[in-house]
TIDOTOR-832040 format. One line per field, with one value per residue (C-alpha): x, y, z; residue in one letter; residue number from 1. Coordinates in steps of 0.1 Angstrom, whole numbers. Example, Ala and Ser with C-alpha at 12.3 -4.5 7.8 and 13.67 -1.06 7.14 Angstrom:
2
u = 123,137
v = -45,-11
w = 78,71
residuo = A,S
num = 1,2
END
This chain:
269
u = -17,-13,21,6,-27,-1,11,50,34,16,42,66,43,38,76,80,55,68,104,89,66,96,121,96,91,124,136,108,109,149,140,113,140,170,143,142,178,202,229,234,246,222,240,240,241,216,229,198,160,154,128,150,149,113,112,138,119,86,106,126,105,123,109,76,78,83,60,33,46,44,10,-3,12,1,-34,-33,-22,-47,-76,-68,-53,-89,-107,-91,-91,-132,-135,-110,-125,-161,-151,-130,-159,-191,-180,-171,-148,-120,-84,-97,-67,-43,-53,-55,-20,-9,-27,-11,26,36,40,64,85,111,111,139,135,101,113,140,112,90,121,128,91,87,117,107,73,94,71,87,90,75,43,21,51,54,13,15,45,29,-12,7,27,-5,-28,-24,-29,-67,-75,-64,-83,-116,-117,-125,-148,-168,-168,-190,-217,-245,-254,-294,-295,-276,-301,-330,-317,-322,-355,-365,-353,-323,-296,-260,-249,-277,-274,-234,-240,-269,-261,-223,-204,-218,-218,-181,-174,-148,-122,-123,-111,-86,-75,-71,-47,-30,-22,-17,9,28,29,39,68,77,115,129,104,99,137,142,106,111,129,131,102,113,90,96,116,138,146,151,174,195,196,220,243,249,248,238,203,199,180,154,150,144,120,100,102,88,61,50,49,29,2,3,-5,-33,-46,-45,-57,-90,-98,-96,-119,-142,-139,-150,-181,-189,-186,-208,-234,-236,-242,-266,-283
v = -236,-210,-225,-216,-240,-271,-295,-284,-250,-254,-276,-247,-216,-240,-241,-205,-201,-224,-208,-167,-183,-197,-164,-141,-164,-181,-147,-147,-186,-179,-152,-173,-200,-171,-160,-194,-190,-194,-170,-136,-140,-155,-183,-216,-240,-235,-230,-240,-232,-203,-180,-155,-133,-131,-120,-94,-74,-79,-60,-38,-2,15,-9,-9,31,28,3,23,54,38,27,63,73,49,52,89,92,65,81,114,94,78,104,123,99,92,127,134,101,113,143,124,100,118,153,168,199,219,205,170,153,174,171,137,137,157,138,108,123,108,73,86,108,95,95,109,140,139,141,166,189,184,191,225,235,228,242,279,279,274,238,219,182,153,131,154,165,123,121,148,134,99,111,125,91,71,91,81,44,48,66,38,16,36,48,14,5,37,35,2,22,26,61,53,47,77,96,75,87,126,115,104,137,127,153,150,140,113,97,94,78,53,45,53,43,10,-1,12,-2,-33,-11,17,-8,-22,15,21,-16,-5,34,17,-10,17,43,22,8,40,53,76,105,95,97,133,150,128,153,136,111,74,53,15,19,40,23,-8,7,24,-11,-28,-9,-27,-64,-74,-58,-80,-109,-88,-68,-100,-117,-81,-84,-120,-108,-75,-99,-123,-100,-81,-115,-123,-89,-89,-125,-116,-85,-96,-127,-99,-78,-111,-117,-82,-81,-111,-98,-67,-83,-105,-78
w = -334,-305,-293,-257,-258,-273,-245,-247,-244,-212,-195,-205,-191,-158,-155,-160,-135,-109,-118,-108,-78,-63,-69,-59,-24,-19,-2,23,34,37,59,80,85,98,119,140,138,170,156,150,116,87,72,70,80,110,146,163,166,193,199,212,184,181,224,221,190,217,243,220,223,196,172,185,182,152,139,158,137,105,112,121,93,64,84,81,49,31,46,31,-5,-5,7,-27,-48,-49,-55,-85,-97,-97,-114,-139,-147,-143,-156,-186,-184,-198,-195,-181,-195,-178,-149,-150,-158,-136,-103,-119,-122,-92,-103,-129,-107,-88,-55,-41,-67,-49,-15,-20,-36,-8,20,4,-3,37,47,26,38,78,85,109,103,118,112,92,66,62,60,34,11,11,3,-29,-39,-30,-43,-79,-69,-55,-85,-108,-87,-83,-113,-133,-107,-112,-145,-141,-117,-145,-141,-144,-111,-98,-120,-106,-72,-81,-95,-60,-45,-33,-35,-45,-13,-4,-40,-29,0,-2,-40,-51,-23,-15,-53,-52,-17,-27,-51,-17,3,-21,-28,12,16,-12,-4,35,23,0,26,58,32,19,29,1,10,46,48,36,57,86,110,144,139,127,107,102,73,84,117,98,73,106,121,95,107,141,132,166,157,123,139,157,125,107,134,135,92,95,112,92,63,81,93,55,37,64,61,17,20,41,20,-12,2,14,-17,-40,-15,-16,-53,-56,-37,-56,-88,-74,-62
residuo = X,X,X,X,X,X,X,X,X,X,X,X,X,X,X,X,X,X,X,X,X,X,X,X,X,X,X,X,X,X,X,X,X,X,X,X,X,X,X,X,X,X,X,X,X,X,X,X,X,X,X,X,X,X,X,X,X,X,X,X,X,X,X,X,X,X,X,X,X,X,X,X,X,X,X,X,X,X,X,X,X,X,X,X,X,X,X,X,X,X,X,X,X,X,X,X,X,X,X,X,X,X,X,X,X,X,X,X,X,X,X,X,X,X,X,X,X,X,X,X,X,X,X,X,X,X,X,X,X,X,X,X,X,X,X,X,X,X,X,X,X,X,X,X,X,X,X,X,X,X,X,X,X,X,X,X,X,X,X,X,X,X,X,X,X,X,X,X,X,X,X,X,X,X,X,X,X,X,X,X,X,X,X,X,X,X,X,X,X,X,X,X,X,X,X,X,X,X,X,X,X,X,X,X,X,X,X,X,X,X,X,X,X,X,X,X,X,X,X,X,X,X,X,X,X,X,X,X,X,X,X,X,X,X,X,X,X,X,X,X,X,X,X,X,X,X,X,X,X,X,X,X,X,X,X,X,X,X,X,X,X,X,X,X,X,X,X,X,X
num = 1,2,3,4,5,6,7,8,9,10,11,12,13,14,15,16,17,18,19,20,21,22,23,24,25,26,27,28,29,30,31,32,33,34,35,36,37,38,39,40,41,42,43,44,45,46,47,48,49,50,51,52,53,54,55,56,57,58,59,60,61,62,63,64,65,66,67,68,69,70,71,72,73,74,75,76,77,78,79,80,81,82,83,84,85,86,87,88,89,90,91,92,93,94,95,96,97,98,99,100,101,102,103,104,105,106,107,108,109,110,111,112,113,114,115,116,117,118,119,120,121,122,123,124,125,126,127,128,129,130,131,132,133,134,135,136,137,138,139,140,141,142,143,144,145,146,147,148,149,150,151,152,153,154,155,156,157,158,159,160,161,162,163,164,165,166,167,168,169,170,171,172,173,174,175,176,177,178,179,180,181,182,183,184,185,186,187,188,189,190,191,192,193,194,195,196,197,198,199,200,201,202,203,204,205,206,207,208,209,210,211,212,213,214,215,216,217,218,219,220,221,222,223,224,225,226,227,228,229,230,231,232,233,234,235,236,237,238,239,240,241,242,243,244,245,246,247,248,249,250,251,252,253,254,255,256,257,258,259,260,261,262,263,264,265,266,267,268,269
END
């Protein structure tokens, strides 16, 4: 008899799952409480209720500029990573060529390379080539580290697409670009959206690589780390963290609902 299927086993699994959920989300709940605490020190007992920190966050130009910079970097790097991920996935899934395994390993290697090592390597490369540091240098680094995630999301979906559909388009005198635009891309669109969101969130939260190649550019994670040095900035940091987490959760939930509906429509069709 499977222990997991027994009554005590199911109870144990439920308790374990509840503890895991509490362990993961309790810090977020505590953060939410402290964002309304009428004190600069995040400690219990709470001093009172206030919206002062949210007001200061909305009027703090440094935080807003850092958020806008991170959003720009994340958007640009996500578009680049998804575009390259689509091309790489098509080549790895639909084509047979020599060196396929080594190339696949090379594309996925950023998953196992420490970001600190990668950031130092990029910095040395930019310095050798005489490239000035800024938003574009961060974008290039984030494209490299988010590309493996897009490939891992896109390849399974592309493998599920029947090759006969593309061959039928060729039989109807469609070229490769038309076949991809009207047949392949609509079928992998849910995976494309998921890959974009994963790349965006990874880039938006990334600190190690950006801290080496940012130059004078300040992204949101870099601002957060520097803000911890000043205790009076901590309440604003907590408030903006709550806002970012809330928006991220809403976007992820909305995207997941849309993805499931899109896949259901595709399966029905």
